[in-house]
Each structure stands twice: as C-alpha cells, then as structure tokens.
N, C-alpha and C positions, 0 to 999 in steps of 0.2 A: 850091673850094667847101667850106665847113665843114659837116661832117655830124654835128656835136655841138652841143648847146644848152647855153649857159652863162648863169648869172645874174650875171655880172660887171657892175657899174655903170660906165658910161663915166667917164673921168677928168673931174673938174670938177663931177660931180653927186653929190648925197648920197642921192638916192632915185630910184626908177624903177618902172614897172609893165610887166610882160610877159605876153602872153596866148598860151597854147598849147592844143593839143588832143592828148590822149593817144590813140594809135591802138590799135584792137582787135587781138588776136592772131588768126592764121589758124585756130587750133583752139579758140578760146574760152577759153583758159587765162588766168591772171592776166597783166596787162601788165607787172607788176613782176618783173623777174628779179633774184634775189639772187646777188651775186657777191662773192667775197672778194679783197681787195687788201692788200698790204703797203705802208705809206707810208714811203718812204725818201728820203734826199737823196743824189743821185748827181752827182758833179762840180759840186756847188754848187746843184743844182736839185732841188726836191721833185717826186717822181714817185710814181705808184701802180703797183705791180707785181702782176700777176695771180698768185694762189696756185694752182699746178698741182695741189695736193692734191685740189682739187674734182673732178679728172678721174682720181684714183687714181694720179697721177704723182709722181715725186720732187719734194720741195719743200725746197731748201737752206736757206731762211730758217727754215722750221719745224724743220728738223733742229737748227739753232743754238738755237732756243727750247727744244727737248726736252733737248738736252745740258745747258743751263744749269739746267733744272728737276731734272735727275737728280743734280746735285751735293749737293743737300740743304741748301745754304747759303741763308740768307734773302736775302742780297745778290744771289745769282745768280737766285733765284726772282723777285725784283723786276725784275731786268734782263731776264729772259726775256719779260716782258710786252711789252717794246718790240719783240719780234720776231714777235708774233702777227699774223695776218691779221685785217683788220677788214671787217665786212660793209657792202656798198654795195648800192644798188638802181639798176637801169638800166631806163629806160622809153623807148619809141619815141614821138616826138611830132612834131607840126607846129608850127613857130614861125610864128604868124600874121603877124608883122611881116616874115617872110622866106619866104613860101610857095613862092617860086620855087626855093628850095633843096631842097624835097621833105622826106621824112622825116629826122629827126635823132634822135640818142640823147642822153638826159640822165642823167648819173650823179650820185647824191647819197648821202651817208653815212647809215647807220642811227644813230639816237640812242637809247642805252640808257635814257634818262630819259623816253622817249615824247614828246619835244618837237621832233622832227625834221620834215623835209619830208614823209616818208611818213605821219607821224602827223597831218599837216594835210590830206593828200589823202584818206586812207582814209575818214574820216567822211563825205566828200562822196559816195562810192560808197554808203555805208550809208544815208544820208539822202535822196539824190537819185536813186539807181538807177545803172545802168551808164552812166557818162559817156563811155564809148568807143563807144557805139552810133553807127553811121554816119548814122542818120536823125534820132534824137532824143536824142543825147548832148549833152554840154556842154563848151564851152571852159572853161578855168580861168584866172583872172588872179592873177599872183604880184605881191605888193607887196614891193619890195626896198628895203632901207635900209642905209646905210653905218654901221658901228659899230666900236668898238675893243675889242681883247682886253685882258687884264690886263697884257700886255707892251707895249701901246701900238700894236700892229699893226692897221691897218684891214682890215676884211673885209666882205663882203656878207652880210647876214642876210635870209632870206626871212621877213618878219614875219607875213604872212598869205597864205592862198590861198583865193580865193572863186570859186564856180561862176557861170557866166553862164547866161542863159536857154537852154532846149533849142534846138538848131539842127542842121542837117545838117553833116556833116564838110565837104562841098563841094556846091555846086549844079551844078558842071560834071562831067558823067558821066565824061568821059575822065580828068579830073584825079583824081576819086574812085577810079576803078579803078586808076590808077597808084599812088596812095598805099597802098591796101589790099593790093595785090599786090606791093609793093616787097620785094625779097629781101635787102636789106642787113641784116646782123646786127651786134650790138654789138661783136663781136670784130673786125669790119672797121674799126672806128673806134678802139677802145681795144685796142691790140695785146697779145698774150700773148708775153712774152719767153721765149726758150729756156732750157733748164736751165743751159747754160754761162754765160749772162748772170747768172742768179740766183746761181750759185755764186760768181762774182767779187764780186758785191755782198755776199754773206754773208761773204766773206773780207776785206771792207774794201777792195776794189780798185775801180777805175773801168773799166767795160767800154767799149771803143772799137771801132767797126765798121771793119774793114780791108777795103776794097773790092778790094784785090789778092788777099788770101788768101780773101776772101769768107766771113769769119767774125768773131765777136767775139774781141777780144784784150784782155788786161789792160794797163792803163796804170799798172802797178806799184801804188803805194799811192794812196789816194784820200781824198776828203772824204765817202765814203759814210757816212751816218748814219741810224740807225734812229729813227723817231719814238718819243719816250718820253712822249708826252702821251696820257693815258687818253681824254680827249675833246677832241681837237684842235678848235679853233673850226672848224667845217667851212666854212672860207672858200671859198665857191664861187669865191673869187678865185683859188684854185689849181686849179680844176677844168678850166680850159682846157688841153687836152693840149699840152705843150711839144714842141720838136723831139726832146728826149731821150725823153719819155714815149710818143711816138706813132710811132716808127719802125716800119715794117711788117715787121720781121724777127723 
C-alpha cells in the first residue's frame, strides 16, 4: 500500500484533477513540515536525500559545499551551490480517490519565486479559514497538466488549487478517529539515509546494501551527480519514491 501521495499524471493523459484533504496536526501546529533534502543522482536514478544537519548531525554533502566555498574561487563558489540542501514541504493528507489507503504524505518543493504549491495553498487558509478542521474544513482540488521543460522533458505541473465547499473530514466516526489518531510520520515514508550512505554519495560513489554484512558498501565509482539546477522544474514526476530513494535503512 502506497503511503505517499503523488501528482504524477497517468501515461496517455495530458491533464487530471485530484482531490485531497489536508489532515490537522494533533497539537494544532501548522500541517506543513519544512524539511531539507539534497537532490542527487545515484546509480542513474534521481533521489532526494534528507539533510541530517537539521538534527544537528554531520552532513557530508554540506561539508563538500563548505569546502568549495572556502577556496575563494568563483568557480568553486558556483559549484558549491549544487551541493546545498533545498527546502521541501511535507503535509499529511487523505487522497479522496483512495480513502481506503488511509493517511498519506505529500512532499513538494519550496519555490523561491512564490509560485509553488505552498504558495497556492496558503491563500486558501488565509481567505477560507482552517481547511484542516475535521467538521467544517475543506477538500482541495488540484488541477494537473503535462508540460515540457526547456530541455524538452515532460513533467506534471500543478496549475491551480481550488477549495471545495465546507464538509466534514468523514461522516464515519470510526474512520474519522482512525485518520486523526494515525501515528504514521513522514520519516516512515521518506527514509533518512545514514551518514555512511551520504559519505559515499559525497565522494562520488554508489552505495549498495550488502545483506550479508548488513551495511551499506561502496560500489567503487558511480554516476552520482549533484543537481546543478537552481530551480529544477519541480516535476512531481520524480516525487514518487523509487526503490533507491525509499529503502528503510
């Protein structure tokens, strides 16, 4: 069962609508959790690696960034930008088309130009009130369309987000309770890789899980590549966790 929500449009379609309900937090805090990830290519696949610096832990990829900045060379300063962690938002939702799956997590990138998904949702809270309220909140409908980047790559764009009429989260008391008391957290879905994994990626190596040794080992040299795009088209087409991105180790 998939516990993540994605805006990927099915093959053969050029547009789609999806309806979700953002779940309230147990303590009344913001439903939007800010989390930083590095975007890298490991073994030919784009993945998002959690930046452990947020927890005060060592961050090998950030160390590379800082080492490059310290040289004083303009070329290294420019290169260092590709090693920085980027801000994402993670929110817990109910996918109305797949309610049987229960709560899911939706991860999307911050847009520095104020044109991202968060920037489309926040005004709804401001103008319509707390849309996460379990009795009088609102579902939101995402209008998705397929577009192309400057390089010709197709990706999904969330063109608009509109609020529905006020409605209860669920009319089934048992289901309602199960949803609001669900203990799943985002890190159960988007795994945090250990320091040794991040170290290998920072060194340009491919981490491989060795089930015999029960640890990550280096597959010598790799195709590990750091994203060098200041504003990567946030193709939610790459948001679906891959086998590499979502191993629970």
